[in-house]
Backbone bond lengths (Angstrom), bond angles and torsions (degrees), N, CA, C in turn:
res aa  C-N    CA-C-N  psi(-1)  N-CA   C-N-CA  omega(-1)  CA-C   N-CA-C  phi
1 M - - - 1.473 - - 1.520 107.10 -
2 A 1.364 115.85 132.58 1.496 119.14 178.91 1.536 106.14 -71.34
3 V 1.394 113.77 133.86 1.436 120.52 -174.83 1.580 113.34 -74.17
4 F 1.392 116.97 -47.92 1.433 116.09 -171.34 1.537 115.74 -61.64
5 P 1.358 121.77 -40.93 1.502 117.11 179.18 1.524 112.05 -60.04
6 T 1.327 119.86 -36.18 1.486 120.21 178.67 1.549 109.54 -71.57
7 V 1.340 118.09 -41.27 1.441 121.52 177.06 1.485 106.93 -58.47
8 Q 1.278 117.22 -50.64 1.506 123.05 -175.89 1.496 111.90 -57.19
9 K 1.261 117.05 -47.91 1.517 122.97 177.13 1.508 110.22 -62.81
10 T 1.311 115.72 -50.63 1.501 120.01 179.89 1.484 111.73 -56.82
11 M 1.349 118.80 -46.08 1.445 120.48 -178.01 1.532 112.39 -67.89
12 A 1.357 114.80 -38.85 1.475 119.39 177.92 1.577 110.13 -60.50
13 D 1.286 114.01 -43.09 1.433 119.62 179.54 1.561 110.17 -63.39
14 A 1.330 115.99 -46.89 1.430 120.23 -175.80 1.561 111.68 -69.56
15 L 1.357 116.40 -30.52 1.434 119.14 -178.38 1.505 115.01 -97.27
16 G 1.358 116.12 -5.65 1.409 122.67 177.15 1.540 111.20 66.83
17 C 1.333 115.46 42.28 1.527 119.21 178.56 1.523 108.08 -132.22
18 D 1.267 114.85 177.01 1.474 120.90 -177.58 1.522 109.53 -76.73
19 E 1.302 115.08 147.67 1.514 118.58 179.16 1.544 109.39 -58.93
20 E 1.311 119.26 -34.88 1.482 123.32 179.66 1.509 112.46 -60.79
21 D 1.334 116.40 -22.05 1.460 120.61 -176.88 1.563 106.24 -79.25
22 I 1.311 120.44 -17.96 1.413 123.05 -176.49 1.480 108.47 -95.06
23 E 1.336 116.06 91.28 1.440 124.26 179.61 1.578 106.57 -102.35
24 L 1.303 115.35 150.65 1.473 120.64 -176.13 1.471 113.42 -47.87
25 D 1.307 117.80 -40.42 1.480 121.83 -171.35 1.525 117.30 -101.59
26 V 1.303 118.03 8.12 1.484 120.04 -174.93 1.483 107.11 -78.21
27 S 1.321 118.75 140.14 1.460 123.21 174.25 1.469 107.62 -70.43
28 L 1.336 120.05 124.47 1.463 123.52 179.79 1.565 111.71 -63.41
29 I 1.294 116.04 -36.88 1.505 118.27 -179.16 1.498 110.64 -84.52
30 E 1.386 118.70 -54.36 1.366 121.17 -172.57 1.553 114.25 -79.07
31 G 1.357 115.19 -29.60 1.456 120.52 -177.06 1.566 110.94 -93.12
32 L 1.334 117.81 -29.16 1.518 121.26 -171.76 1.535 111.43 -124.11
33 D 1.313 114.78 2.85 1.506 117.07 179.90 1.498 117.31 61.16
34 A 1.325 116.00 29.30 1.441 117.80 -178.75 1.499 109.22 -71.30
35 E 1.337 116.57 145.51 1.478 122.40 179.96 1.558 107.77 -117.99
36 S 1.282 117.12 171.61 1.471 119.26 -175.04 1.494 111.87 -57.43
37 I 1.243 119.96 -40.42 1.500 123.68 176.80 1.510 110.00 -61.26
38 D 1.331 120.46 -35.22 1.439 122.25 174.27 1.519 113.46 -64.33
39 F 1.340 115.51 -37.52 1.457 116.96 176.42 1.532 112.09 -64.80
40 L 1.326 117.14 -41.12 1.438 119.95 174.84 1.476 112.58 -56.87
41 D 1.381 116.69 -45.88 1.443 124.61 179.47 1.479 111.58 -62.06
42 M 1.397 117.86 -47.10 1.436 122.43 177.75 1.466 114.10 -61.29
43 V 1.322 118.36 -43.22 1.461 120.92 -176.67 1.583 106.71 -68.42
44 F 1.353 117.25 -42.17 1.443 120.24 177.37 1.545 109.91 -57.41
45 R 1.318 118.93 -48.72 1.424 122.04 -179.35 1.547 113.15 -63.06
46 L 1.373 114.24 -42.51 1.477 121.19 176.63 1.517 111.85 -59.08
47 E 1.320 114.92 -47.50 1.460 120.37 177.91 1.526 112.59 -55.25
48 R 1.330 114.19 -42.38 1.534 120.78 178.55 1.535 107.25 -66.49
49 A 1.300 117.36 -51.70 1.500 121.79 -172.35 1.531 109.81 -63.35
50 F 1.286 118.84 -36.57 1.455 120.71 -176.75 1.540 116.13 -105.77
51 K 1.318 114.32 -0.43 1.458 122.77 -178.49 1.484 111.83 49.05
52 V 1.330 116.61 52.10 1.429 126.76 175.18 1.519 108.53 -127.01
53 K 1.382 115.57 167.54 1.466 118.55 176.39 1.535 105.31 -116.64
54 V 1.361 114.08 134.04 1.399 120.51 179.53 1.539 107.26 -123.40
55 P 1.292 120.44 94.98 1.451 121.09 -177.24 1.562 110.50 -64.19
56 R 1.311 114.05 147.81 1.468 118.60 174.82 1.518 110.96 -59.93
57 G 1.299 114.92 141.24 1.492 117.41 179.54 1.516 113.73 80.42
58 K 1.315 117.02 1.21 1.441 122.89 -175.13 1.526 113.91 -54.84
59 I 1.260 115.04 -42.21 1.485 119.18 -178.00 1.561 110.80 -62.89
60 I 1.271 115.32 -50.79 1.450 121.17 176.92 1.527 110.73 -57.07
61 E 1.314 115.96 -47.37 1.483 122.04 178.23 1.494 110.22 -56.80
62 D 1.384 119.40 -48.66 1.403 121.81 -178.99 1.504 111.82 -66.96
63 V 1.318 118.11 -36.17 1.443 119.92 178.93 1.494 110.78 -61.14
64 R 1.345 114.79 -49.23 1.473 120.31 -176.86 1.549 111.70 -65.63
65 G 1.367 114.28 -35.97 1.443 117.49 179.45 1.524 114.03 56.90
66 D 1.334 113.44 -127.07 1.509 117.67 -179.58 1.556 110.78 -94.18
67 M 1.297 116.70 8.98 1.449 120.72 178.69 1.526 110.69 -72.46
68 P 1.304 119.15 129.47 1.462 121.09 178.94 1.607 111.10 -58.52
69 V 1.289 117.46 142.80 1.454 121.93 -175.53 1.539 107.90 -51.46
70 E 1.291 121.40 -47.35 1.417 126.08 -172.81 1.546 112.51 -68.17
71 E 1.354 113.59 -20.77 1.459 117.11 174.47 1.539 109.79 -85.58
72 F 1.285 115.93 -25.31 1.536 121.53 -179.36 1.515 110.76 -81.19
73 E 1.306 116.74 -47.34 1.501 120.31 -174.49 1.539 110.54 -148.30
74 Q 1.346 113.63 152.59 1.442 118.51 178.80 1.511 104.46 -135.74
75 N 1.326 118.99 128.31 1.510 124.46 179.37 1.459 110.80 50.29
76 G 1.337 119.63 39.25 1.486 123.26 176.56 1.499 115.41 79.06
77 V 1.377 117.00 6.20 1.435 121.24 177.01 1.536 109.85 -115.56
78 L 1.354 113.35 133.25 1.532 117.42 -179.78 1.524 109.40 -62.51
79 T 1.317 114.64 139.47 1.497 119.15 170.43 1.535 106.03 -75.78
80 E 1.322 113.89 173.59 1.494 121.79 175.65 1.554 109.12 -56.11
81 K 1.307 115.87 -47.58 1.468 121.14 179.19 1.522 111.77 -63.25
82 G 1.333 113.20 -39.18 1.504 119.17 179.22 1.565 108.94 -63.02
83 L 1.281 115.38 -42.56 1.502 121.41 -175.36 1.568 106.24 -68.10
84 I 1.331 117.88 -41.24 1.439 119.21 -179.95 1.593 109.62 -63.46
85 R 1.319 113.84 -42.19 1.478 118.87 -179.32 1.526 109.43 -63.69
86 L 1.374 115.77 -40.19 1.450 119.66 -179.56 1.628 111.22 -63.18
87 K 1.322 112.16 -44.04 1.445 116.26 -179.57 1.517 111.59 -62.54
88 E 1.328 115.86 -36.90 1.431 120.46 179.65 1.608 109.45 -66.47
89 Y 1.291 114.15 -43.81 1.497 120.10 -178.35 1.525 111.12 -68.52
90 L 1.345 117.53 -42.17 1.455 121.38 179.26 1.512 107.48 -99.06
91 S 1.303 116.72 55.34 1.496 123.75 -176.44 1.575 110.20 -61.73
92 E 1.351 116.90 -20.51 1.447 117.50 -178.75 1.559 113.57 -79.64
93 I 1.342 115.54 -5.07 1.440 122.90 -177.00 1.546 109.61 -95.11
94 P 1.317 120.72 123.92 1.436 121.62 176.58 1.549 114.24 -57.07
95 D 1.273 117.28 143.82 1.469 124.41 -175.68 1.579 111.88 -55.36
96 D 1.368 115.74 -35.95 1.419 116.39 -176.90 1.542 116.20 -71.27
97 R 1.350 115.65 -7.11 1.465 118.78 177.41 1.529 112.56 -87.27
98 F 1.352 117.09 -9.48 1.436 120.38 179.28 1.580 109.00 -92.13
99 S 1.350 115.19 131.68 1.478 113.07 177.45 1.547 107.76 -104.98
100 S 1.332 114.08 158.89 1.403 118.67 176.80 1.490 108.44 -135.98
101 P 1.317 121.07 122.38 1.423 126.80 1.48 1.612 111.97 -68.52
102 M 1.334 114.20 152.09 1.493 119.53 -179.52 1.495 107.48 -121.58
103 R 1.345 116.46 127.51 1.466 123.86 176.87 1.491 108.22 -80.82
104 V 1.278 116.11 140.13 1.487 121.65 177.02 1.514 111.60 -53.44
105 D 1.354 116.58 -37.88 1.501 120.31 -179.71 1.482 114.05 -72.34
106 Q 1.387 118.01 -3.38 1.460 122.24 175.56 1.464 113.11 -96.71
107 I 1.342 118.83 -11.41 1.440 121.68 -178.04 1.529 113.17 -53.92
108 A 1.315 119.21 -41.62 1.437 122.50 -178.22 1.545 113.01 -59.55
109 R 1.336 115.34 -22.17 1.525 119.60 177.82 1.461 110.05 -64.27
110 L 1.299 118.34 -18.37 1.513 122.26 -172.05 1.567 108.10 -89.56
111 Y 1.333 116.49 -23.32 1.445 120.43 -174.28 1.542 116.59 -54.88
112 T 1.333 113.72 136.92 1.463 121.75 177.83 1.478 109.50 -127.07
113 P 1.319 119.60 170.32 1.436 122.03 173.26 1.566 113.26 -53.13
114 E 1.358 111.79 -35.86 1.501 119.37 178.81 1.533 112.03 -65.40
115 T 1.311 116.71 -33.55 1.438 121.78 175.98 1.541 108.80 -60.92
116 F 1.349 115.96 -41.63 1.415 119.10 -178.23 1.511 113.13 -75.76
117 C 1.328 116.84 -30.38 1.483 121.18 174.44 1.594 109.24 -62.14
118 K 1.352 111.45 -46.17 1.539 116.45 -178.85 1.537 107.99 -64.26
119 M 1.367 117.32 -37.15 1.467 119.93 179.30 1.553 110.74 -63.19
120 I 1.302 115.33 -48.52 1.440 119.96 178.81 1.504 113.77 -60.70
121 I 1.321 119.17 -40.32 1.422 123.04 178.00 1.600 109.76 -64.54
122 R 1.335 114.84 -44.23 1.447 116.69 174.25 1.496 115.48 -58.97
123 A 1.360 114.25 -40.06 1.475 119.15 -179.49 1.583 110.02 -67.03
124 Q 1.317 112.94 -37.63 1.560 119.34 178.73 1.480 106.50 -62.14
125 R 1.345 119.37 -49.90 1.480 125.42 -177.05 1.535 108.25 -60.59
126 A 1.328 116.86 -41.99 1.496 120.29 -177.42 1.576 108.42 -65.85
127 A 1.328 115.33 -42.25 1.416 120.34 179.35 1.551 115.41 -64.85
128 A 1.279 111.42 -32.33 1.501 118.94 -179.65 1.567 113.88 -73.43
129 R 1.355 111.18 -21.31 1.501 116.97 -179.56 1.503 112.52 -72.92
């Protein structure tokens, strides 16, 4: 099953907008006014649609990987290494959307539908293993 059409429909339903508004690269927060409750709703719907589990904080956890927390962030701000790791992980996001310094609580502002497509594909691969 193609991932994006389902993500697009699911997000449009959750956000109460037209499917055409959900483009791969639109910022969910800045472009579509998504709020934290919308993210919970979208993840819940995506989990149901794709029959996968997406734990809260999964993106941050995956970005950090085996990097020690203090190497990744200090006092809620990404370190230089943490920012590099984030840019690699969110490779679909243009460089100019990352700020430096970047607070960990600002990372969700970067998320796009493509970010969620990648997350679903990773979850499907993990479930298949």
